[in-house]
C-alpha positions as CSV (number, residue, x, y, z in Angstrom):
1,M,-27.7,20.0,-21.7
2,L,-29.7,18.3,-19.0
3,L,-32.2,15.6,-19.8
4,S,-35.1,14.9,-17.4
5,E,-37.0,11.7,-17.0
6,T,-40.4,11.9,-18.7
7,G,-43.3,12.3,-16.3
8,G,-41.9,15.2,-14.1
9,T,-39.7,18.2,-14.0
10,T,-36.5,18.3,-12.2
11,G,-34.8,20.8,-9.9
12,L,-31.3,19.7,-10.9
13,M,-29.4,22.6,-12.5
14,V,-26.5,22.9,-14.9
15,A,-23.5,25.0,-14.1
16,E,-23.1,26.0,-17.8
17,L,-20.1,28.2,-17.1
18,W,-18.0,26.6,-14.4
19,N,-17.3,29.2,-11.8
20,P,-16.4,28.0,-8.3
21,R,-17.7,31.3,-6.8
22,C,-21.0,31.1,-8.5
23,M,-23.7,31.1,-5.7
24,N,-26.2,29.5,-8.1
25,T,-23.9,26.5,-8.4
26,T,-23.6,26.1,-4.7
27,S,-27.3,26.5,-3.9
28,S,-28.3,24.1,-6.7
29,Y,-26.0,21.5,-5.4
30,Q,-27.2,21.9,-1.8
31,N,-30.9,21.8,-2.9
32,T,-30.8,19.0,-5.4
33,G,-27.7,16.9,-4.7
34,A,-26.2,17.0,-8.2
35,I,-24.9,19.5,-10.8
36,L,-23.1,19.3,-14.1
37,L,-19.8,21.2,-14.3
38,E,-19.2,21.8,-18.0
39,G,-15.6,22.4,-19.1
40,L,-14.1,21.6,-15.7
41,Y,-11.0,20.6,-17.6
42,S,-10.1,21.3,-21.3
43,A,-10.5,18.5,-23.8
44,E,-6.8,18.8,-24.5
45,L,-5.8,18.2,-20.9
46,T,-8.2,15.2,-20.4
47,A,-7.0,13.6,-23.7
48,A,-3.4,14.0,-22.6
49,F,-4.2,12.4,-19.2
50,A,-6.1,9.6,-20.9
51,N,-3.1,8.9,-23.1
52,F,-0.8,9.0,-20.1
53,I,-3.0,6.4,-18.2
54,G,-3.6,4.3,-21.3
55,Q,0.1,3.8,-22.0
56,R,0.5,2.5,-18.5
57,V,-2.5,0.3,-18.0
58,S,-1.7,-1.5,-21.3
59,R,1.6,-2.6,-19.6
60,A,-0.1,-3.5,-16.3
61,P,-2.2,-6.7,-16.5
62,S,-3.2,-6.3,-12.9
63,A,-5.2,-3.2,-13.9
64,L,-7.7,-5.3,-15.8
65,V,-10.3,-6.3,-13.3
66,P,-13.5,-8.4,-13.2
67,P,-16.9,-6.7,-13.4
68,S,-18.0,-4.8,-10.3
69,I,-20.5,-2.0,-10.9
70,G,-20.6,-2.6,-14.7
71,N,-21.2,-5.8,-16.7
72,K,-17.7,-6.5,-18.2
73,V,-14.1,-6.5,-17.4
74,C,-12.5,-3.1,-17.3
75,Y,-9.3,-1.3,-16.5
76,E,-9.4,0.1,-13.0
77,V,-6.6,1.8,-11.1
78,S,-6.8,3.6,-7.7
79,G,-5.0,6.7,-6.6
80,A,-3.2,4.6,-3.9
81,Q,-1.6,2.6,-6.8
82,W,-0.8,5.6,-9.0
83,P,-0.1,8.8,-7.1
84,A,-0.6,10.8,-10.3
85,L,-4.3,10.3,-9.9
86,M,-4.2,11.9,-6.5
87,T,-3.1,15.2,-7.9
88,F,-6.6,15.6,-9.4
89,L,-8.2,14.8,-6.1
90,W,-6.1,16.9,-3.8
91,G,-5.7,19.8,-6.3
92,L,-9.4,20.0,-7.0
93,T,-10.4,20.2,-3.3
94,P,-10.6,24.0,-3.0
95,K,-12.8,24.3,-6.1
96,I,-15.1,21.5,-5.0
97,E,-15.3,23.2,-1.6
98,A,-16.5,26.3,-3.3
99,A,-19.0,24.5,-5.4
100,T,-20.5,22.5,-2.5
101,G,-20.3,25.2,0.2
102,V,-18.8,22.6,2.5
103,E,-15.3,22.3,4.0
104,L,-14.0,19.1,2.6
105,L,-11.2,16.5,3.1
106,P,-10.3,14.1,0.2
107,T,-10.8,10.4,0.6
108,Y,-9.9,8.4,-2.5
109,C,-10.0,8.4,-6.3
110,Y,-9.8,5.9,-9.1
111,F,-9.6,5.5,-12.9
112,R,-12.0,3.2,-14.7
113,T,-12.9,2.3,-18.3
114,Y,-16.2,1.0,-19.6
115,Q,-16.8,-1.0,-22.8
116,Q,-19.5,-0.6,-25.5
117,G,-22.9,-1.8,-24.1
118,D,-21.9,-1.4,-20.5
119,I,-24.2,0.1,-17.9
120,C,-23.4,1.2,-14.4
121,R,-25.9,-0.3,-12.0
122,V,-28.0,2.1,-10.0
123,H,-26.6,2.3,-6.4
124,A,-25.8,4.5,-3.4
125,D,-22.2,4.9,-2.2
126,R,-20.4,4.1,1.0
127,P,-19.6,6.9,3.5
128,A,-16.2,7.8,1.9
129,C,-18.1,9.0,-1.2
130,E,-20.2,11.7,0.6
131,H,-19.3,14.2,-2.1
132,S,-18.3,12.7,-5.4
133,L,-17.1,13.9,-8.8
134,S,-17.4,11.8,-12.0
135,L,-15.0,13.3,-14.6
136,T,-15.1,12.1,-18.2
137,L,-11.7,11.9,-19.8
138,A,-12.3,10.4,-23.2
139,Y,-14.7,8.5,-25.5
140,A,-13.5,6.2,-28.3
141,D,-16.3,7.5,-30.6
142,N,-16.9,11.0,-29.0
143,I,-20.5,10.1,-28.1
144,P,-21.6,11.7,-24.8
145,W,-22.7,9.1,-22.2
146,A,-24.9,10.3,-19.4
147,L,-24.6,9.8,-15.7
148,A,-28.1,9.5,-14.1
149,V,-28.9,10.7,-10.6
150,A,-32.1,10.2,-8.7
151,D,-34.2,13.3,-8.0
152,S,-34.9,12.3,-4.4
153,R,-32.8,11.1,-1.5
154,V,-32.3,7.4,-0.8
155,S,-34.3,5.5,1.8
156,E,-32.6,3.7,4.6
157,A,-33.0,0.4,2.8
158,Q,-31.3,1.8,-0.3
159,R,-28.1,3.0,1.4
160,Y,-24.8,1.7,0.1
161,T,-26.2,-0.8,-2.4
162,M,-23.0,-2.0,-4.0
163,R,-24.3,-4.2,-6.9
164,G,-27.4,-2.0,-7.4
165,D,-30.3,-2.3,-9.8
166,E,-30.5,-2.4,-13.6
167,D,-32.6,0.8,-13.6
168,F,-34.4,3.3,-11.3
169,G,-37.7,1.5,-11.5
170,S,-40.5,4.0,-10.8
171,E,-38.1,6.5,-9.2
172,K,-37.7,9.8,-11.1
173,Y,-34.2,10.7,-12.1
174,S,-32.2,13.1,-14.3
175,E,-29.4,12.4,-16.8
176,F,-26.3,14.4,-17.3
177,P,-24.6,13.9,-20.7
178,M,-20.9,14.7,-20.5
179,A,-18.3,15.6,-23.1
180,P,-14.6,15.0,-22.3
181,G,-13.6,17.5,-19.6
182,D,-17.1,17.7,-18.1
183,A,-17.9,16.4,-14.7
184,V,-21.0,15.7,-12.5
185,L,-20.7,16.7,-8.8
186,Y,-23.2,14.7,-6.7
187,R,-23.8,13.5,-3.2
188,G,-23.1,9.8,-3.7
189,T,-24.3,8.6,-0.3
190,E,-27.6,10.4,-0.4
191,Y,-28.7,10.0,-4.0
192,R,-28.7,6.8,-6.0
193,H,-26.9,7.1,-9.4
194,G,-25.7,5.0,-12.3
195,R,-25.6,4.8,-16.1
196,V,-28.8,3.2,-17.3
197,T,-28.3,3.8,-21.0
198,P,-25.8,1.4,-22.5
199,N,-22.4,2.9,-23.4
200,P,-22.6,3.9,-27.1
201,N,-18.8,4.1,-27.5
202,R,-16.4,1.2,-28.1
203,W,-14.9,2.3,-24.8
204,S,-14.9,5.3,-22.5
205,A,-12.4,6.5,-19.8
206,H,-13.4,8.2,-16.5
207,L,-11.9,9.5,-13.3
208,F,-13.9,9.3,-10.0
209,L,-13.0,11.5,-7.1
210,H,-14.4,11.5,-3.5
211,W,-14.5,13.8,-0.5
212,V,-16.1,14.0,3.0
213,D,-17.3,16.9,5.1
214,R,-14.4,18.0,7.2
215,N,-16.8,18.6,10.1
216,G,-19.2,15.8,9.3
217,P,-19.9,12.2,10.6
218,Y,-17.6,10.6,8.0
219,R,-14.5,12.6,8.7
220,D,-12.7,9.3,9.7
221,Q,-12.9,8.3,6.0
222,A,-10.6,11.2,5.0
223,F,-7.4,10.2,3.2
224,D,-8.7,6.7,2.8
225,G,-8.9,6.1,6.5
226,Q,-5.3,7.2,7.2
227,D,-4.7,9.3,10.3
228,M,-4.0,12.7,8.8
229,N,-4.3,15.4,11.5
230,G,-2.5,18.2,9.8
231,H,0.9,17.4,11.2
232,V,3.9,16.5,9.1
233,D,5.5,13.3,10.5
234,Y,8.1,12.8,7.9
235,Q,11.5,14.3,8.8
236,F,13.1,15.9,5.8
237,P,16.9,16.0,5.7
238,G,18.3,19.3,6.7
């Protein structure tokens, strides 16, 4: 279900049955900048992947990082560190292309946990996050926690605000509660977003994935800035 800020209606739509060929999904995303993709992955798959990551971060002290967007320390691992995360990013690209109606190239992805009471400050993203996906993997207490996205585009002064604000102020926004396996697809550079309601779970686990328009101004951010021109440079034995 989609919750709207009191005081106005919202044009943001929910893709209740995830279908990458659904024209309503594509047009809603293009018009509003954010859609909820319910059941993008099964709860069984996301739980298995959360367990896979959890067993590894518990043995990797370097994965515990100081607060950045949130308020407390968290586990955070990038796809560059753990290639298993990249399979979600690269493998999802055709489906996300269908949902956005845009030819995409992947940029980067990362895993992050939040603790009880955490928020995610309201911010706009850097160019590498032109098209973004927030995928919920697991909650400690199975309480959905919403991602909030502004109803209108950012001003020039609001672009790429890393630390961000505690809330949206007078700006209207919409909230997308997610169960494990649900995701929100949003235009991170154009619409401010965050989690303004404190996390009701003891902890939660999330995967964040990012793409850029293959033919757009941020193409140089593809593959995390690596020079990938479609040629295979590695020489396999043979």
